[in-house]
N, C-alpha and C positions, 0 to 999 in steps of 0.2 A: 504493500500500500504506500509506504513512504517513498520508495523509489519511483512509483508511478506519479505521485504528486510532484516530486522533484523533476522528473522527466518532462511532464507537460508544463510545469512551471517554467522550465528552461525554454520551451518553445514560445511561451507567452513573452518571456523576457527578451528573447531574440527579436520577436516581432515589434515589441515596444522600442527596443534600442534602434532597430533598423529604421523605424518610422520617425522617432523623435530626433535622432542624430542624422537622418537623411543619408544613411549609408546602405550598402548592399546587405540585404537580409541574410545572405549566405555568410558574409563576413561576421555578422553578429552571431549567427548560429555556431560558427566555428569557435568564436571567442567563448561562448557559453559551454561548448562541448567539452573543453578541457577541465574546468572545475567540476562539471557534472560527472564526467567519466572518471576523474581521479578521486574525487571525494566520495561520490555515491557508489561508484562501481569498483573502486579499488584498482583501477587500471593505471598503467604508466602513460606518460605523455606520448611515447612512441606507439603504444597500442591504440591510442585515440587517433593518431595520424594514420595508422594502418587501415583505418576504416574509410579513408578517402576513396571514392569510387573511380578508380583508374579507367575502367572500361567505359563507363558513362562519359567521363571527361573526353576520352579519345574519340569515341563514336560521334559525339556532338561536334567536337572540333573539326574532324575531317569532313563531316557532312556539310557543315556551314561553310568551311573553307572551299570545298569543291565547287559548290553552287554559287559561291560569292563572286566568282569571276564573271559568270553570266549575268548576275545582278548588277555588278559594277559597270560593265560595258553597255548595259541597256538591252541585252539580247532578250531577256524574258519579257520585259515590257513591250519591246518591238514585236515579239511573237504574238502577244495578246492583241495588240493593235491590228496586226495583219489578219488574225483570225476573225475579229469582230468586223473589220472592214469587208471581208469576203462575204459576210452575211448581212450587210447593211440593207439590202433590198428585200429581205424576208422578215418583215416586222414581227409577225406572230411567233417566229422562232427565237427572237432576241432574248426573251425571258429565260428560255432554256439554254441559250448560248452563253449567257452570263455565268450560269452555273457550270457548264462544261468547260468553258475557257479558264475559269478560275481553278477548277479541279486539275486541268492539264498543266497550267503554270505552277500551281502548288506542287504537283507531282514531279515537275522538272527542277525542283529545288527551292522554289520560293517559300513553300510551306506556309506557316502562319503569317508571313509577311506579305503574301499575295494581295490581301485586301488593301494594303497601304498604297499600292500603285495601280490597282484595278478599280477601286471604288469610284474614283473621280470619273474614269472613262464610262463605267456602267451607269452612274447617276446621270451623266450628260446625255447619253443615248436614251435612257429610260424617259427622261423629261421630254425629249424630242418626239419619241414614239408614242407618248401617252401611257407608258407602263407605270404602274404604281411604284414609286421610289422605294417603298418598304420591301417590295418583292426583289428589287435590285440589291438592296442591302442583305436580304436573306440569301440570295443567290451567291453573293461574294463570300458571305460567312460560311454557309454550308459547303460550298464548293471547295473552299480552302481546307475544311476539315476532311472532306472525302479524299482530296488529292494529297493532303499534307502528311499522311501517315503510311504511304506505300513503302515497301521495304527498303528503298534506296534513299529515303529522305531523312532529315535530321529528326523529325518527329518519331519515326519508327526506331531509329538508332537510339534516341533518348529513352524510349519505352523499354527496349531490350537492355540497355545499360542499367536502368533502374532495377529491373527485375532480376538481372544477374547477380545483384548484391545478395539476394535472398534465395534464388533458385538456380538450377543448372542452366547452362547456355541453351540447351535444347528446349527445356521447359519455358525459358524466358522468351525465345523466339515463337514458340507455340502459343503462349498466352497473348503476346503482342499481335500475332497474326490473327488469332481468333477475335480479339477486340477490333482490329481494323475491319475485318469482314462484317461484323455486326454493325460497326459505326458507318461503314459505306452504305450498307443496305438501309439502315435506320434513317440516315439523313438524305439519302436519295429519295426514298419514299416520302419522307416528310416534306422535302422541297416540291415534289410533284403534287402533293396534296395542296401545298401553299400556292403553287402555280395555278392550279385549277380553281381554288377558292377565291383567289384574287383576280381571276380571269386574265392571266398574263397573256393569253392567246388573242385577246381583244386589244387592238392597238388603233390609235387615231391616224397614224401614218404608216403606210406599207413600207416606206423606205426612210432611211435616216441620212441626213447630210453629214458626211464625214470626209475629211481630207485624206487623200491617199497617203498611207504611212511611207516613210522613207525606206528605201531598200536596205536590207541588212548589209552592214559593212563587213570587211574581211575578219575583223576581230570577233564580231558577233557570230558569224558563220562558224568560225573555228571553235568557239566555246560551245555552241549548240551541238556541233558534231562530236565534241569530246563528251558532253553529257549523254548523248545517244549511245556512244561507244561504251561508256562506263555502265550504263543501264543494261546494255546487251551482254557485256561480260559477266554481270552479276545474275541476270535473269535467265539467260539461255541455259547454262549448266543446271540451274535449279529445275527448269522446265523439262530438260532432257532426262534428268534424274527420275522424274515422275513417269515419263513415257517409256524410257529405255534405261533402267537402273543397272547398267553394267558397272563393274568395279572401276573402270577408267572414268566414266561419267561421274560416279559418286565422288571419286577422288578430285576431279576437276571442280565440282561444286564446293568441296571443302577448301580447295586452294583459292578459288576466286571468291573469297568472302567480300562483304561490302567494304570492310576496312582496307583490304588490299587494293581493290579496284578504285576506291576513293583516293588513296594515296597516288596511284598511277595517274588518275585524272588530274590531281593537283599538279603533279610534276609536268604533265602534258600541257596544262594551261600556262605554267611558268615558262616552259621552253617555247611554246607557241605565242607567248606575249599577248594573250587574249585580253588582259587588263593589267593595270598597274598593281604590282605585288603589294606595295605599301598601302595603297588605298583599300585593297581587299582585306588585308590584315587589320587595318585600323578601323574601317567603316563597315565591313560586311560580316565580320565575325562578332556576334553579340557577346562580348566578354562579360558584361554584367550578368546576363542570363546564364552563361556558362558557370560563372562563379556561384551564383545563387543556387543552381541545380546541384552542383558538385558538393558544395560545403553544407547545404541543407541536408543532402543525403548522408553526409558524414555524421551529422548530428543524429539523424533518424536511425542510423545503424546502431546507435547505443541502446536501442530498444531490446535487442537480444541479450547482451551481457547484463543489462539491468533487470531482466526478468519481466519486462512490461508485457510481452506477448502472452506469457503464461498467466499473469494476473488478469489481463483483459479477457482471456479465454474463459477462465473460471467464472468471472463476473457475468459474462454474456450467457453462459450455459445455465446459470442459476437464476438469472433475473429477467432475461428477455426472451419472449416466445420466438421459436425458430422461424415462423412465417413472417415475422416483422424484420428480420435481420437485413435482408437484401433491400427491401423498400426503404428501411431506415438509412442504410448506406447511401442509396441514391438521393434521398431527401437531404441528408447532411451535406453531400457533395454539391448539390444544387444551390443550397443556401450559401455555402462558402464561396462558390464560384461566381455568384451574383455580384460579389464585391471585389474579389481578388483573382489573379491569374491562377489557373489550375496547376501550373508548374510549381507553385508554392505549396499547394494543398496535397497533391497526390503522394508525396513522400511519406506523409503521416499515415497513409493507409497501408502501404506496402508491407511493413513488418507484421501486420495483423491479418493478412490475406489467408494464411493457412487456418488460423483460428476461426475466422468468420466463415470459411468454407465448411469447417467441421460442424460448427453449431447450427448452420443453416441447411446442412445436408445437400449442398450443391458443390460444383467443382471450383477450384481456385480460379480457373479461367473465367467462370461466370461471375464470381465476386469482383475480379479485376475489371471485367467489362462493365459491370454495373456501376462501379465507382467512376470509371472514366466517362461513361455516358452521362452520369450525373454531373460531372464537372463541365462537360460541354453543353448540356441541355440549357443551362441558364447563362452561358457565356455570351449570348447575344445582348445581355444587359449592357447599357452604356457605361457602367461602372467597372466592367470587366474588360480584359484585353480584347476579346473577340468583338464585342459591340463597339468599343472605342475605335478599333481599327477601321471598321467599315464606315464610320462617321467622318473619317479624315478627308474623304473625297467629296463631302457635301459642303458647298461654299455658301449656300443660302441659309441665313440664320433662322428664318421662320421655319423652313423645311427641317432644319436640324433639330429645332425644339420639338416639332411634331414627331419626328422619327425617334427621339429620345423617349417620349411618352409611349409610343407604340412598341419600341424594343423592350421597355420595362414590362409592359403587359404580356408580350410574347414570351419573354423569359419565364414568366409564371406559367403560361400555357404549356410550353415545351417541357418545363420541369414536371408539371402534372402528368403529361403523357409518359415521361420517363418513369415516374413513380408507379403509374398504372401498369406499365409494361413489367415492372418488377413484381407487383402484386399478382399479376396474371401468369407469372412464371416464364416470361419471355427470355430472361437471362439464363434460367436453369436449363433451357434447351441446348445450351452449349455443352 
């Protein structure tokens, strides 16, 4: 009991320190980790340092580094503009195209940052065509989530790195893949329902006035080719392993891991001079996020040596009905993500996944998926990272205020849908 109070008190202290001192929450968590680990856990300083998630740090670094070249030279933004321009004369398709283009750009490395440079384009086109601006914001938000967690992106790499702290590499990839499939289906269906409900197929103008985008320059072409080659090197051996699992194919799939092909891609970009190396390192690698993820995970890893997992497991088994566990997890995640980014919240759940799975009689994969869906369901809130990012492209103050109110309402609606899915056993199907 005492260790549990100290552990969660340390989390609260780190959040307060990070907020009041306006410093990276990860740094605050690292500062708190040492007294908690040494005094409460009887650990040495070296043992606390050993909890640093090396795999998570490396995966996130190489993924953002690789795709940072295409972001820095404008290749991803240019690709989005070309795709939208190609369909400018099919107004009824534009609402769907917003979603698809965002998913494609996110899958090509933009990830969660896709809304920052796509929202302005989509808002502008939506207003011209008479499409509900709220639908445009949903398209960009949901599209970035569907495309931002495919196996070669930083989102997937981060999930795997976080899970590998507590599970085997094979289980980590399996849980992350299961969550992505559920997430892709969930938000694709949810967007299609939103598209039909908001009559996205009804437009005032059949065509949209757009200036022809500039042709790709040589740097942009090289960076897009490298991205395609990296994805192929990673995906093809995995695909052939399923179709034709010979020892050679299996071995190739092991060799061409995402980490290896990402490093190859980084070197190829440097040799090919696709963008300024310094600008990519300084501007395209989100160092603050990387520190926050890694150092927060280091603190959360104290849960095992402090016996937090065992205590929480015993409490849940004796006090909470099994049928309420998964819906409760989803609801808590929804409430937290309404105000803060999910990257801060999810580390709190990971150490308790096996316990929650045991007391609720569902798989660890299902619990993980439920927690992640809960985090994303309310992230359209303007106070969270997802909702805030899609609003960056809205230049009209009156429209922005209206969208803020609508996004707050929708975050509650989507949260209710996620909780209902949990009560109906949707996640247990995993």
